[in-house]
C-alpha positions in Angstrom: 19.0 -4.6 28.3 15.7 -6.2 27.6 14.6 -3.0 26.1 17.9 -1.7 24.8 18.9 -4.4 22.4 15.5 -5.3 20.9 14.6 -1.7 20.3 18.0 -1.0 18.9 17.7 -3.9 16.5 14.2 -2.8 15.4 15.4 0.8 14.8 18.5 -0.3 12.9 16.4 -2.6 10.7 13.7 0.0 10.1 16.2 2.7 9.1 18.2 0.4 6.8 15.0 -0.9 5.2 13.8 2.7 4.5 17.2 3.5 2.9 17.1 0.2 0.9 13.5 0.8 -0.3 14.0 4.6 -0.6 11.6 4.8 -3.5 8.7 3.2 -1.6 9.4 5.4 1.4 9.4 8.5 -0.7 6.1 7.4 -2.2 4.7 7.1 1.3 6.0 10.5 2.2 4.5 12.0 -1.0 1.1 10.5 -0.1 1.4 12.2 3.3 1.9 15.5 1.6 5.7 15.7 1.6 6.8 15.8 -2.0 9.8 17.4 -3.6 12.6 18.8 -1.5 10.8 18.1 1.8 10.1 14.5 0.9 13.7 14.0 -0.2 15.0 15.4 3.0 12.7 13.3 5.2 13.5 10.2 3.1 17.1 10.5 4.4 16.5 12.2 7.8 14.0 9.7 9.2 16.1 6.5 8.5 19.3 8.2 9.6 17.6 9.2 12.8 16.4 5.6 13.3 19.9 4.2 12.7 21.7 6.8 14.9 19.2 6.2 17.7 19.5 2.4 17.4 23.3 2.7 17.6 23.1 5.2 20.5 20.9 2.8 22.5 23.7 0.2 22.4 26.7 2.4 22.5 25.6 5.0 25.1 22.2 3.8 26.5 22.4 6.0 29.6 22.8 9.2 27.6 19.8 11.5 27.3 19.9 11.9 23.5 19.0 8.4 22.4 16.2 8.2 24.9 14.8 11.6 23.7 15.2 10.4 20.2 13.1 7.3 20.9 10.3 9.6 22.2 10.7 11.9 19.3 10.5 9.1 16.8 7.3 7.8 18.5 5.8 11.3 18.2 6.9 11.5 14.5 5.3 8.1 13.7 2.0 9.1 15.5 1.9 12.3 13.5 2.4 10.3 10.3 -0.6 8.2 11.4 -2.7 11.3 12.0 -1.7 12.7 8.6 -2.6 9.4 6.9 -6.1 9.4 8.6 -6.6 13.0 7.5 -6.1 12.1 3.8 -8.8 9.5 3.9 -6.7 7.2 1.7 -5.0 4.0 2.5 -1.3 4.8 2.7 1.1 2.0 3.0 3.4 2.2 6.0 7.1 1.9 5.2 7.8 1.1 8.8 9.9 -1.9 8.3 10.4 -2.0 4.6 8.2 -3.1 1.7 4.8 -4.6 2.2 4.0 -2.9 5.5 0.6 -2.3 6.9 -1.5 0.8 6.5 -0.6 4.1 8.3 -3.1 5.4 10.7 -4.6 4.3 14.0 -1.9 1.8 14.8 0.9 4.4 14.8 -1.3 6.7 17.0 -2.1 3.9 19.4 1.6 3.0 19.7 2.6 6.4 20.9 2.0 5.6 24.6 4.2 2.5 24.2 7.0 4.6 22.6 6.8 7.1 25.4 6.7 4.4 28.0 9.7 2.7 26.6 11.6 6.0 26.5 10.7 6.6 30.1 11.8 3.1 31.1 15.1 3.6 29.2 15.6 6.9 31.0 15.1 5.3 34.4 16.7 1.9 33.8 19.3 2.2 31.0 22.5 0.4 31.7 25.5 2.7 32.2 28.4 1.1 30.2 31.2 2.5 28.0 30.7 2.4 24.3 33.3 -0.4 23.9 31.2 -2.7 26.1 28.1 -1.9 24.0 29.9 -2.9 20.8 31.2 -6.1 22.4 27.7 -7.0 23.7 25.9 -6.3 20.4 24.3 -9.6 19.4 23.3 -8.5 15.9 25.4 -8.0 12.7 24.2 -6.1 9.7 24.8 -8.0 6.5 25.7 -6.1 3.4 25.9 -7.9 0.1 26.9 -6.1 -3.1 26.7 -2.8 -1.4 23.1 -3.2 -0.2 21.7 -4.1 3.2 20.2 -7.6 3.0 19.5 -8.7 6.6 20.4 -8.6 10.2 21.7 -11.7 11.8 22.6 -13.0 15.3 26.3 -13.2 16.0 27.6 -15.7 18.5 29.8 -14.5 21.3 33.5 -15.3 21.3 32.9 -17.8 24.1 30.3 -19.6 21.9 32.6 -19.6 18.9 35.4 -21.1 21.0 33.1 -23.8 22.4 31.9 -24.6 18.8 35.5 -25.0 17.5 36.5 -27.1 20.5 33.5 -29.4 20.1 34.1 -29.8 16.4 37.7 -30.8 17.2 36.5 -33.3 19.8 33.6 -34.5 17.7 31.0 -33.7 20.3 27.3 -32.9 19.9 26.3 -29.3 19.3 22.8 -28.1 20.1 21.5 -24.7 19.0 18.5 -23.6 21.0 17.8 -20.2 19.7 19.5 -17.1 18.3 21.9 -16.7 21.2 21.9 -20.2 22.7 24.6 -22.7 21.9 25.2 -25.7 24.0 28.0 -28.2 23.6 27.6 -31.7 25.1 
């Protein structure tokens, strides 16, 4: 779970940001040499792959396809880094939305980490039904006016019940982090 949820959140965020900032992502793809139809196809396929992989890691983490997709995305990002270095230009990475760093050595250097995480997920992924994955998901995607705006932590039903009870009893509530709620 230490790998599954954070990686899922990162992939969901990255995919949604690429869709939200589609023009910028298409610009990055064009600078890499993918203009026209190929660029338009990749501008949708890459973020959809990230979103589907992120969802798969939570819903069916022990299945082979989300793990293979993590490895495939890592290879894809490393290839983008190689292509950026070959152009000799500074190409902005649209990794997590607008204002990203430059494509290149970092994406290539992260390939072993992507493959290592994929291997760890393959060996250690929890085996739970999709319904449990949905119930365990600590992140909610916030959509305002039809556009993705952010991801936020969602308290568990137990935490919400404790919060309501403490408000009723006028007790102190301490929030110690994104998933820590303590009632005294």
